[in-house]
C-alpha positions as CSV (number, residue, x, y, z in Angstrom):
1,M,105.6,40.8,-19.9
2,F,102.4,39.8,-18.0
3,M,99.9,38.6,-21.5
4,S,103.2,36.7,-22.9
5,I,103.2,34.7,-19.4
6,A,99.3,34.4,-19.0
7,F,99.5,32.5,-22.8
8,F,102.1,30.7,-21.9
9,G,100.5,29.2,-18.8
10,N,97.7,29.3,-20.7
11,G,99.4,26.3,-23.2
12,F,101.0,24.6,-20.5
13,A,98.4,23.9,-18.9
14,S,96.8,22.5,-22.6
15,I,99.4,19.7,-21.7
16,T,96.9,17.9,-19.9
17,W,95.8,16.7,-22.5
18,V,98.4,14.6,-23.0
19,F,97.8,12.6,-19.7
20,V,93.8,12.0,-20.7
21,S,95.1,10.2,-24.1
22,L,97.6,8.4,-22.5
23,L,95.5,7.2,-19.2
24,A,92.2,6.3,-20.1
25,P,91.7,3.0,-21.7
26,K,91.3,3.2,-25.4
27,R,87.5,2.3,-25.6
28,L,86.7,5.2,-22.6
29,I,88.7,7.9,-24.5
30,G,85.9,9.8,-25.4
31,I,83.9,9.9,-22.1
32,A,87.3,11.0,-19.7
33,G,87.7,13.9,-22.3
34,G,84.4,14.4,-22.1
35,V,85.0,14.1,-17.8
36,F,87.3,16.8,-18.4
37,N,85.8,19.0,-19.8
38,F,83.2,19.4,-17.5
39,I,85.2,20.1,-15.0
40,G,87.3,22.6,-17.1
41,G,84.0,24.5,-17.8
42,T,83.3,23.9,-14.2
43,A,86.4,25.7,-13.4
44,S,86.0,28.3,-15.6
45,I,82.1,29.5,-14.3
46,I,83.8,29.0,-10.5
47,I,87.0,31.2,-10.6
48,P,85.7,34.3,-12.3
49,I,83.1,34.0,-9.9
50,V,85.6,33.7,-6.5
51,I,88.5,36.1,-7.9
52,G,84.7,38.8,-8.1
53,F,84.6,38.6,-4.8
54,L,87.9,38.4,-3.9
55,V,89.0,41.9,-5.7
56,K,84.7,43.6,-4.4
57,G,87.3,46.2,-2.3
58,G,89.6,47.4,-5.5
59,N,92.0,45.1,-4.1
60,F,93.1,42.5,-6.7
61,A,96.3,41.3,-3.9
62,P,93.6,38.8,-2.2
63,A,93.4,37.5,-5.8
64,L,96.4,37.3,-7.2
65,T,97.5,35.5,-4.0
66,F,94.0,32.8,-4.5
67,I,95.8,32.2,-7.8
68,A,99.1,32.0,-6.9
69,C,97.8,29.4,-4.5
70,V,96.3,27.0,-7.2
71,T,98.3,27.1,-9.4
72,L,101.4,26.3,-6.3
73,T,98.8,23.6,-5.8
74,G,98.0,22.3,-9.5
75,A,102.8,22.1,-9.9
76,M,103.1,19.9,-6.2
77,S,99.7,17.6,-7.4
78,Y,101.9,16.8,-10.9
79,I,105.1,16.5,-8.7
80,F,104.0,14.5,-6.0
81,L,100.8,12.2,-7.2
82,V,100.8,11.7,-10.2
83,G,103.7,9.6,-10.3
84,K,103.6,7.1,-13.6
85,V,101.7,7.6,-16.9
86,E,100.5,4.8,-18.2
87,R,96.5,3.8,-19.6
88,V,94.6,2.0,-17.1
89,K,94.4,-1.8,-18.0
90,E,90.6,-3.1,-19.3
91,P,89.4,-4.6,-16.3
92,I,88.9,-8.4,-17.4
93,D,86.4,-11.2,-16.9
94,Q,87.0,-14.8,-15.4
95,L,87.0,-16.3,-19.0
96,G,89.7,-13.8,-19.6
97,K,87.7,-11.5,-21.9
98,V,88.2,-8.4,-22.0
99,A,85.2,-7.2,-19.7
100,S,82.8,-4.3,-21.5
C-alpha cells in the first residue's frame, strides 16, 4: 500500500513539468527546464540527508512529520500562490520588437 502511494506521489509530482513548458517563454524553455532540474536535483540530495539526521535515533516519526510538512507546503503553494497559469510574455523593446 505504501509503495502504491509513493508511486502515485512520484507521478503526481512529475506533472509540474507541464508548468515549465506552459510558463516559460518559448525561446527559454530549455534554460527554464535546466533550472527546474537543478532545483529538483538539489532537493533530491538535501532531503535524504535531512531525513538521515532526523532518524538518527531510530525514530521515524520526526522524518514523517517533516515530509508531511513539505507535502503540505507544496500543496498550499499550488493552491494559494500559483494563480492563473499562462505563458510569460517576451519583453518588447521601445521599437516594438521582441528583445533578444
